TORPAKE-32855 format. One line per 10 residues: number of its first residue (from 1); their letters; for each residue x, y, z of C-alpha. Coordinates in nm, 3 decimals. Layout:
REM residues N
NUM) A) X Y Z; ...
***
This chain:
REM residues 257
1) MNEKLKEKIH) 0.900 2.243 -0.854; 1.171 2.334 -0.603; 0.909 2.468 -0.359; 0.703 2.155 -0.397; 1.010 1.937 -0.337; 1.100 2.133 -0.025; 0.745 2.093 0.100; 0.747 1.719 0.047; 1.087 1.674 0.211; 0.966 1.879 0.506
11) ESLSSVLPIT) 0.662 1.651 0.533; 0.889 1.346 0.521; 1.113 1.499 0.788; 0.819 1.560 1.020; 0.706 1.197 0.970; 1.043 1.022 1.003; 1.218 1.236 1.268; 0.992 1.143 1.564; 1.028 0.767 1.512; 1.402 0.813 1.453
21) LIVLILSVVL) 1.436 0.993 1.788; 1.230 0.723 1.964; 1.448 0.444 1.826; 1.765 0.631 1.926; 1.634 0.680 2.279; 1.537 0.312 2.306; 1.875 0.207 2.173; 2.035 0.394 2.465; 1.788 0.315 2.744; 1.648 -0.032 2.675
31) VPLEIGTVAL) 1.828 -0.211 2.389; 2.189 -0.095 2.349; 2.305 -0.122 1.990; 2.651 -0.132 1.830; 2.774 0.196 1.687; 2.785 0.042 1.340; 2.417 -0.054 1.359; 2.321 0.295 1.475; 2.521 0.447 1.190; 2.336 0.228 0.936
41) FLMGAVLLIV) 2.008 0.329 1.092; 2.086 0.703 1.075; 2.207 0.677 0.717; 1.889 0.491 0.629; 1.681 0.756 0.798; 1.845 1.033 0.596; 1.793 0.843 0.267; 1.435 0.767 0.372; 1.356 1.137 0.424; 1.500 1.236 0.089
51) GMGFFQLGAE) 1.350 0.938 -0.094; 1.003 0.990 0.050; 1.018 1.354 -0.052; 1.088 1.265 -0.415; 0.838 0.979 -0.402; 0.552 1.201 -0.276; 0.641 1.467 -0.524; 0.622 1.213 -0.806; 0.294 1.076 -0.678; 0.143 1.423 -0.663
61) ISMTPLGQGV) 0.248 1.540 -1.007; 0.199 1.214 -1.193; -0.010 0.945 -1.019; -0.295 1.177 -0.909; -0.348 1.345 -1.251; -0.310 1.006 -1.416; -0.577 0.852 -1.194; -0.814 1.142 -1.252; -0.757 1.126 -1.628; -0.817 0.751 -1.644
71) GSRIFKNNSV) -1.131 0.785 -1.429; -1.286 1.062 -1.633; -1.192 0.904 -1.966; -1.323 0.550 -1.906; -1.653 0.689 -1.780; -1.719 0.807 -2.133; -1.710 0.447 -2.251; -2.064 0.309 -2.291; -1.968 -0.046 -2.200; -1.998 -0.115 -1.823
81) VIIIAICFLM) -1.801 -0.440 -1.868; -1.501 -0.252 -2.018; -1.512 0.008 -1.740; -1.516 -0.265 -1.471; -1.237 -0.465 -1.645; -1.009 -0.160 -1.673; -1.065 -0.059 -1.308; -1.000 -0.416 -1.193; -0.677 -0.425 -1.391; -0.556 -0.084 -1.270
91) GAVITISEPD) -0.636 -0.172 -0.905; -0.445 -0.502 -0.924; -0.140 -0.358 -1.107; -0.103 -0.054 -0.876; -0.123 -0.286 -0.574; 0.158 -0.510 -0.702; 0.383 -0.204 -0.725; 0.295 -0.097 -0.369; 0.610 -0.095 -0.148; 0.408 -0.179 0.164
101) LQVLANQVAS) 0.293 -0.509 0.010; 0.649 -0.610 -0.077; 0.757 -0.545 0.284; 0.457 -0.738 0.422; 0.519 -1.037 0.196; 0.880 -1.063 0.310; 0.775 -1.067 0.676; 0.516 -1.347 0.651; 0.673 -1.690 0.666; 0.349 -1.886 0.656
111) IPNEVLIWTV) 0.261 -1.773 0.301; 0.496 -1.767 0.001; 0.560 -1.416 -0.121; 0.410 -1.455 -0.469; 0.093 -1.613 -0.334; 0.032 -1.330 -0.084; 0.110 -1.054 -0.336; -0.123 -1.189 -0.601; -0.396 -1.259 -0.350; -0.388 -0.903 -0.217
121) ALGVGIFTAI) -0.367 -0.759 -0.568; -0.668 -0.969 -0.677; -0.862 -0.847 -0.374; -0.789 -0.479 -0.440; -0.870 -0.526 -0.810; -1.204 -0.691 -0.743; -1.312 -0.425 -0.489; -1.189 -0.143 -0.707; -1.435 -0.274 -0.965; -1.706 -0.303 -0.696
131) AVVRILFHIS) -1.638 0.054 -0.589; -1.680 0.164 -0.950; -2.006 -0.028 -0.978; -2.130 0.155 -0.668; -2.056 0.491 -0.833; -2.214 0.392 -1.163; -2.534 0.260 -1.010; -2.565 0.495 -0.709; -2.546 0.212 -0.450; -2.539 0.311 -0.083
141) LAKMLTVFYI) -2.190 0.298 0.065; -2.319 0.218 0.412; -2.515 -0.084 0.290; -2.220 -0.221 0.090; -1.979 -0.181 0.380; -2.228 -0.351 0.620; -2.255 -0.652 0.393; -1.881 -0.688 0.342; -1.802 -0.632 0.710; -2.032 -0.917 0.800
151) LFLLSFFTPS) -1.816 -1.137 0.578; -1.531 -1.079 0.825; -1.692 -1.365 1.022; -1.478 -1.581 0.793; -1.198 -1.512 1.039; -1.353 -1.771 1.272; -1.292 -2.039 1.007; -0.947 -1.919 0.902; -0.619 -2.052 1.064; -0.482 -1.804 1.315
161) DFVAVAFDSG) -0.162 -1.757 1.112; -0.370 -1.600 0.831; -0.599 -1.380 1.037; -0.341 -1.122 1.146; -0.191 -1.122 0.797; -0.533 -1.062 0.645; -0.604 -0.753 0.849; -0.250 -0.623 0.801; -0.292 -0.662 0.424; -0.583 -0.418 0.440
171) GVTTGPMTVP) -0.330 -0.149 0.525; -0.174 -0.198 0.184; -0.445 0.012 0.028; -0.343 0.305 0.242; 0.012 0.299 0.098; 0.183 0.583 -0.088; 0.128 0.427 -0.431; -0.226 0.297 -0.396; -0.399 0.587 -0.220; -0.312 0.868 -0.464
181) FILALGVGLS) -0.409 0.660 -0.766; -0.728 0.498 -0.629; -0.855 0.823 -0.476; -0.788 1.008 -0.801; -0.958 0.734 -0.999; -1.268 0.765 -0.785; -1.266 1.143 -0.808; -1.226 1.122 -1.188; -1.515 0.883 -1.225; -1.740 1.082 -0.996
191) AARSDKDSAN) -1.654 1.417 -1.160; -1.722 1.275 -1.507; -2.076 1.186 -1.398; -2.146 1.556 -1.322; -2.461 1.524 -1.109; -2.546 1.645 -0.761; -2.422 1.328 -0.588; -2.097 1.293 -0.785; -1.874 1.448 -0.513; -2.021 1.230 -0.238
201) DSFGFVALCS) -1.983 0.913 -0.445; -1.603 0.949 -0.458; -1.606 0.914 -0.079; -1.546 0.563 0.049; -1.345 0.441 -0.249; -1.043 0.350 -0.039; -1.265 0.204 0.236; -1.413 -0.044 -0.008; -1.077 -0.131 -0.162; -0.938 -0.201 0.188
211) VGPILMVLLL) -1.201 -0.471 0.241; -1.081 -0.672 -0.059; -0.736 -0.783 0.061; -0.875 -0.883 0.401; -1.145 -1.101 0.261; -0.917 -1.258 -0.003; -0.648 -1.350 0.250; -0.912 -1.494 0.487; -1.039 -1.710 0.198; -0.678 -1.801 0.115
221) GIFYHPSEAI) -0.635 -1.927 0.468; -0.938 -2.154 0.437; -0.852 -2.312 0.102; -0.473 -2.285 0.077; -0.232 -2.488 0.286; 0.133 -2.402 0.208; 0.366 -2.703 0.209; 0.680 -2.492 0.225; 0.733 -2.146 0.368; 1.077 -2.004 0.445
231) YTTVEVPTIQ) 1.154 -1.695 0.645; 1.510 -1.558 0.625; 1.604 -1.330 0.905; 1.781 -1.005 0.824; 2.140 -0.999 0.927; 2.293 -0.664 1.013; 2.643 -0.643 0.857; 2.948 -0.566 1.069; 3.046 -0.202 1.031; 3.395 -0.079 1.106
241) TSYDVVHQFL) 3.420 0.260 0.942; 3.202 0.528 0.781; 3.315 0.395 0.444; 3.155 0.060 0.529; 2.824 0.237 0.595; 2.821 0.416 0.261; 2.939 0.102 0.082; 2.648 -0.106 0.214; 2.396 0.138 0.067; 2.578 0.185 -0.263
251) VAIPQYA) 2.584 -0.191 -0.313; 2.214 -0.229 -0.234; 2.080 0.071 -0.436; 2.093 -0.106 -0.783; 1.895 -0.403 -0.653; 1.623 -0.186 -0.495; 1.613 0.043 -0.799
***
């Protein structure tokens, strides 16, 4: 366990450190920042590295085996309807818990948070079920993707405010919660089938699931017209001492937890 944790923290460090250095360089060269703001940023970077290490460790030792177990178990059920319903539910629930989606919803003023979150979750759920149907009935991945990509023509009929959000929402399915579970679910389903094409059929699971949020948000833009959308800008608190830096994080941790 200790070795795995060290490995995950090292991976987090290699991911976070480059962008941290870039931001620090920009804060000196292009956009000078107050020392208090820089201190908050550095503290956040340290917590991010440690937090991502624990998060990835948890995903590897729990979410991946869980997804594989669910996938292999539900395949033994003889009812296709039950299999599809379970996969739809799992895809939607895991998307709602995705940190990337929470961040995206808070950044989009044109759509209320709950509406965007449930729309994206519905899209992932539906296309998780479609991906399962493809595995069950040996449908060509290339043909399915071609059909669904053609539907992106809906962007010509969608208000411009929704188009960018739609394609950004597709990135939700590449988040740290969704990918381990959905990939493992596909692998578990394919492995349970135990034929010569089972390994290949698990490929493309995330690709199909990424299409769902895009199409759903495009449709949302066509039929939904928000009457009220409020965006609250983030205010950086004034920092005087190192104690103030630590205090800001200690106060916020219970809320985020």
